[in-house]
C-alpha positions, 0 to 999 in steps of 0.5 A: 601573443597577438592582440588587435591589429599588431604588426608581428615580425617573426625572426627565425633562426637556429641562433646557435649561438646568437651573435651581435649581428642577430641582435642588430637585426632584432633591434632594427626590426623593432622600428618596423613591427609592434612585436618581434618574435625571435623563433629558435627553429630546428634546422636538420642541416645543422647540428646544434652546439647548444640545446634549444633551452640553452639557446632560448636562455642565451637569447633572453639574457642577451635581450635583457641586457638591452633594456636601457636601449630598447623596449624589450617588452616588444620581444618574445623568444619562442621555439618551434619545430616545423615550417616557419610559415605555419608558425607565422599563421598560428601567431597571426603574423604576415611577416618573416624577418631575414638577415642578409650578410653577404651576396652568397646568402641571397640565393639560399634566402631567395629559395626559402622565399619562393618555398614560403610563397608557394605555401602561403602568398600572404606571408611576406619575407622582410630582408634586412641587410647586415651592417658592415661591422657584422657581415662576417659574423655567423654563429658557425664562425663564432663557434670556430673562433671560440673553439680553436682560437683561444687567443682571439677576443670574440667579445665584440662578436657576441652578447655577454651571456653568449661569451660566458657560455662559450668560455665555459663550453670551450674552457677559455681562460680570461 
């Protein structure tokens, strides 16, 4: 995945499911890095609604829809169980990308930053602030809306492949 002195950014998350907020962070990351690896990672604190393969497929399908906007060849989707810092080292990356939506995200991200720094001071965490339109979007809130608010149009919150998957999963009638 790494050739030469490419700047590779690792964007880890559970992406259960990927949202338009995540997509925005991926697109903006391409301005900073030669390659962005979207890393579907295990978070034992969260129970996944979609399995790993489905999440990876939905991310790949969502990115494919952007081929007229961005260079999608610079994006790789992978999965990993373990520490993101270890994954970054194995893939010759010095950068972990994190999105911040609201102030309350900062405390968790700061603790994560300090833990990663303890493991390897060479790995930098890059924080990108969510655009205002995406600050309220989280995978959890999207799932809640899809499951319980059948009359709410969630299409502005998620890419088309995710919308279809949510409609199928929760029997949402169009």
